[in-house]
N, C-alpha and C positions, 0 to 999 in steps of 0.2 A: 438337409434342405433348410431346416429352421435356422441352423447355425449360419448358413450362407446368407439367408435373408437378413439375419441380425447384423452380420458383418457389412452387408450392402447398405442397410439403413444407417449404421454408424458412420460409414465412409461418406455417405451423402450428407449427413448432418455436419460432420467435420468440415467438408468442403464448403458447405453453405455458410457456416459460421466464419470461416476464413475469408470468403468473398465479401460477405456483408461487413465484416470488420475492416477490410481494406477500403471499402467505399466510405465507411464512417470515419476512418482515419484521414482520408483525403478531404472530406467535408470539414473535419475539425481543424485542419490547417487553414482552410479558407474562411471559416466563420469565427466570430468573436466568442470568447468564453463568457464574458460579462461586459456590462456597460458601467463604467465608473464615473460618478459625478462628484466633483469637489468645487463647491461654490457655484460659479456659472459655467465652469469647464465641464465638458462631457466627452469622454473618450472611450473607445472600444478597447478592451483588453484581450489580446490574442497571445498565442504561444510565442510568436516572434517579439511581441511587445515586452513580454517578461524577460526574454533574452536581452533585448535592447537596454532595459532598465539596469539589469545586472552589469552589463558590459560598460555602460556609461559611468557606473559607480566604481569601476575598476575591479569588480568581483569576477575576474575572468574564469576562475575554476568553477564557480557556481553557475555561471552562464553556460559553460561547456557541459556541465552536468545536465542542465535543463535541455540543451540541444541533444545530448546523447540519449537521455532516457525518455523525454517527452516527444521528440521529433524524429530522430533517426531510429532508435531501438524498436518502436512499434512496427515499422516497415521491415527491419531486419528480422524480427521475430516471425512475422508473417511469411517472409521469404524462406526462413528455415523450416517452418512447419509445412509449407507447400512442398519443399524439397524432401522432407521426411516422408510425407504421405504419398509422394509421387515415385518413391523408390522402395527398395527392400528395407523395412524399418528395423530389422534385427542386426544390422551391421553396427559394429562398435562406434564407428565414426558418427553415424546418425544419432545413436543413443547419447553420445557425448554432447553434441550440439543441442539436442533436445533437452537434456538435463540443464545445460547452461542457460538457455533462453527461458526455461521455466523458473529457474532460480532467480533470475533478474526481472522477470515479467512484472512483478508488482511495483517496481520502481518507476514505471511509466505513469503511475498515479500521482507523482510528485506535484505536477501543476494543478491537478484536480484538488488536492488538499490545500495548496496555496490559495487558489481561488475561493475555496470554502471558508478559509480563515478570513479573507477580505470581505466576503459576503456577510459573514456573521458580525464582524466588527462594525460594518457600515449599516447594520440593521437599526432602524428607528432613529437615525441621526438626521439633523436638519441640514447641516452644511456639507455632509458627505453622504453619498448613497451609492448603492450597487444593485444591479439587477442581473440575474443569470440570463445567458443568451444560448441559442441553439448549439453553438460549438461545444459547450460543456457537456451537454447530453450526448452528442455524437461521439465525443472523445471517451467518455465513461463507457458507453456501449461498445466502442471499438476495443478497449482494453479488456473489458469483461468477456467479450466473445472470443478474443484471441487466447485469454487465459483458460477459458472453458475448453476451447479446441485443443490446447496443449494438454490439459488434464485427460481428455478423452483419448488422445493419441498415446499418452504415457500409460494409461490403464490398458490400452489395447496391446501394447508391446511389453508391459510390465517392466518399465525401464528404471524404476526407482530402486535404489539400493536399500537394504534392510536398515531400519532405524536403529541407531546405536543408543543404548541406554546403559547407564551404570556409573557408579563412583562409590566411594566410601559413604555409607549411609548418613553419617553425622554431617560431613561437609556438604553433601548435596542437599540435605534437609534444611540446613541453614540458608543456603542460597535460594531454595524454593520458597521457604517461609517469608524471607525478606522480599523476594520478588512479588509475592502475592500481596504483601502490605503496600509496597510502592506502586503496584499496578492499580489497586483500588484508589490510592491517593492520586495517581496520575489521571485517572478518569474523573475523579470528583473535584479535585482542587483546580482553581483557575490557573491557566497557563499564560494568559496575557491580560493586561489591564490597560485600558485607554487612559492616557495621561496627557490630554490635550484640552487647554482651557476653552477652546472653541466648540468642543464636543461634550456629550454626556459621558461621564467617566463610568464605563461599564467593564466588567471582567467576565471572561468566558472560560469554561472548562470543556473537556471533550464531550461530557454528557450534555452540557447546555448548548453545544454546537448543533445537536440534532434538532431540537425545536426551532432554533434560530434559523437554520437553513430551510426548514420546512416553511416557516413563516415568510421567508424571502422568495418562495416559489421554486427553490432548488430541491425538489423532492427526491430526485435520484441521488444527489450528493448527500442528502440527509440519510437515506437508506444505506448508502455506502459507508458513511460514518458509523452508523449503528452496527452494521454487520462486521466491518473489518477493523474498526478501532475499539469496539466494545465487546461484541459477542465472540468473535474469533480469538482475540487475545485471552479471554477468559477460558475458552475451550482449550487453548494451548497450555494454559497453566494447569488445568485439571488433568490433561493428558500427562503432563510432567509429574503430577502427584501420583497418578496410577503407576507410571513407570518407576518412580522412586520407591514406592511401597512394595512393588512386586519383586520376587526373587528370580523370576524367569528371565531368560535372555531376550525374549520378545513378548513383553507383557501385554502390549496392545498392538493391533494390526499396524504395521509400519506405514502402509500406504496412507491410512487415514490420519495418522500422526503428522506425517510430512505434508499432507494436504492442508491441514489446519495451519501449519507453520508458514506455508507458502502464501496463504491468504490473510495472514495476520500482518497488518500494515502500520503498526505503531512506529517502526523505524523509518518508514517513508514519511509519515506525518512529522516525526521529529526533524527530519531534514527540511521539510516544507516550512516548519516553524523557524528554523535557522535562516532560511532564505527570506522569509517575510520580515524577520527582525532586522535584516541587513538592508532591505529595500523599501521599508514602509515609511520612511521619512517624508516622501512626497505625498503620502495619503494622510497619515495621522501619527501623532507621537504615542508610542506604546511602551509598556514596561513588562519585561519577562517576570512571571510570577512563579509561585512554588510548584504549580502543576508541571511546568516544563522541567524543573529540577527532578521531580519524582519520575517523570517520563524517562529522562536520561539514566537515572538510577535503575529503573526497571529494565531497560535495554542491557545495561552492563551486567546486572544480576542474572538475567536470562541467559546471557552468553556464558557466564561463569558456571551456571547450572548445567548447560549443555556440555561444556568441557568435562564437568564432573561426572555426568552420566556416561560419556564416552570412556572415561577412565575406568569406571566401574565395570562396564562390559568387557573392556580389554583385559582387566584383571581376572574376570570370571572365565574368559575364553582360554586363559593360560593355565587354569586349574586342572 
């Protein structure tokens, strides 16, 4: 009886999260994410406005990426999750699609980080200003609720494959150590510097984004930055350290390791930084700084370390 009630509560919670997420997604499409001021011009920045700017600059691939991940994918993910919970979730086809939408879910935060960068750079400037609008809050809430619902469904059906860990210790250790160094540098070193004679020349790192967003009134975006660009990547690194030092095939619970990786969003932020660098001319002149290079190096080293861990497990399984 207790198990039945627990299952009922879980199903009701998942359904509620999905329904509220759907409503928030619809609201996010209709409402602006921020209001951008440049001189005497004042315009609302929406998801479609971001797509329009990229398209006008001839950046068709990036505009399609924004359409795919920030506009279409959230609804596709919700449809998939409704489909999974409305049928027998142990079928392989359901598990396959559940795994795919979970793996790609964090990329819907692309426009959130893009807006966060603009809000921070426009902070305390005279000729340029930006204010967060309700659409940003609705969109963040929608993505977080859909990701949480996906995690609950996955935990329910235990759909995640075991974490793969392993490689030759020396090679993996080098990648891990270097990724730790570059991660700290990526968080602390400025990734962008304002180089516009009409504006105050400031520079921002991922760590300084947090108080800048808070001061702008984008409190939820500030918390997102602290959690998914700072805390979670550090947790992923420490999980990798535990996995590398262990001789066991499953040194740490695979579910929690994969959970941290799915919610670590440095790669999404990196793409947002690329998009901003390509479309920022109409707002202000900026210059890519060392923090962005360290961020790219961190992502490459983390990928190499993951490959090394897989190789180690494969070699152990054949012994």
